Each structure stands twice: as structure tokens, then as C-alpha cells.
C-alpha positions in Angstrom: 0.0 0.0 0.0 2.9 2.3 0.6 4.0 2.1 -3.0 0.6 3.3 -4.2 1.5 6.7 -2.8 4.2 7.0 -5.4 1.6 6.9 -8.2 1.9 10.6 -8.6 5.6 10.3 -9.5 4.7 7.7 -12.2 2.1 10.1 -13.6 4.7 12.9 -13.9 7.3 10.6 -15.5 4.8 9.3 -18.1 3.5 12.8 -18.8 6.9 14.2 -19.4 7.9 11.2 -21.6 4.8 11.8 -23.7 5.6 15.6 -23.7 2.2 16.6 -22.4 1.4 20.0 -20.7 3.7 20.1 -17.7 1.4 22.1 -15.4 -1.6 19.9 -16.2 0.5 16.7 -15.5 1.8 18.0 -12.2 -1.7 19.1 -11.1 -3.2 15.7 -12.0 -0.4 14.0 -10.2 -1.0 16.1 -7.1 -4.7 15.4 -7.1 -4.1 11.6 -7.6 -1.6 11.5 -4.8 -3.9 13.4 -2.5 -6.7 11.0 -3.2 -4.5 8.0 -2.7 -3.3 9.1 0.7 -6.9 9.9 1.8 -6.7 13.7 1.9 -10.0 15.4 1.6 -10.5 18.1 -1.1 -10.6 21.0 1.4 -7.3 20.0 3.0 -5.8 19.5 -0.5 -6.9 23.0 -1.6 -5.6 24.5 1.7 -2.2 22.9 1.2 -2.1 24.0 -2.4 -3.0 27.5 -1.6 -0.6 27.9 1.3 2.2 26.5 -0.8 1.4 28.9 -3.6 1.3 31.9 -1.3 4.6 30.9 0.4 6.3 30.6 -3.0 4.5 33.3 -4.8 7.7 35.3 -5.7 9.2 32.2 -7.3 6.1 31.6 -9.3 6.0 35.2 -10.6 9.7 35.0 -11.5 9.2 31.7 -13.5 6.1 33.1 -15.2 8.0 36.3 -16.3 10.9 34.2 -17.6 8.6 32.0 -19.7 6.7 35.0 -21.0 10.0 36.8 -21.8 11.2 33.7 -23.7 8.0 33.6 -25.7 8.1 37.3 -26.5 11.8 37.0 -27.5 11.0 34.1 -29.8 8.2 36.0 -31.5 10.3 39.1 -32.0 13.5 37.5 -33.3 12.2 35.0 -35.8 
């Protein structure tokens, strides 16, 4: 039963191998892992929200870098 908790890692690996949308894959893996360990939806959303707020500056930095890269590729074709 303990190995079943690692199902989220397997989902991430398969998703990256198939080159699917990374944010969607990580979100699905998080939801599946939360369901497997028996976390209720409210606790899952609280954990997700508190983690986002705690790392908000890193999320903004990463989003700016990705947008800058996209803009750069559009301008310098």
C-alpha cells in the first residue's frame, strides 16, 4: 500500500515522456496523490493555496521568464 502513494511520480514521468502539458500533468499527479493518501478536497486545496502563497515570488519569477522567452522568440524569428 505504501508504493501506491508513489503513483503521482509515475504520472509525472509518463506525462513528461509523452511531452504533455507540464502544469496539467503536475496538477493531475498532485490530485491523484492526495486522493491515494486519503486527503479530503478541502485539505488539499488549503495545502495547495498555502504553498502557492509561500512561494509566490518564485512563481512570478518563473512566469516572467517564460513570457519573456515567448516574446523573444516571437520578435526574433
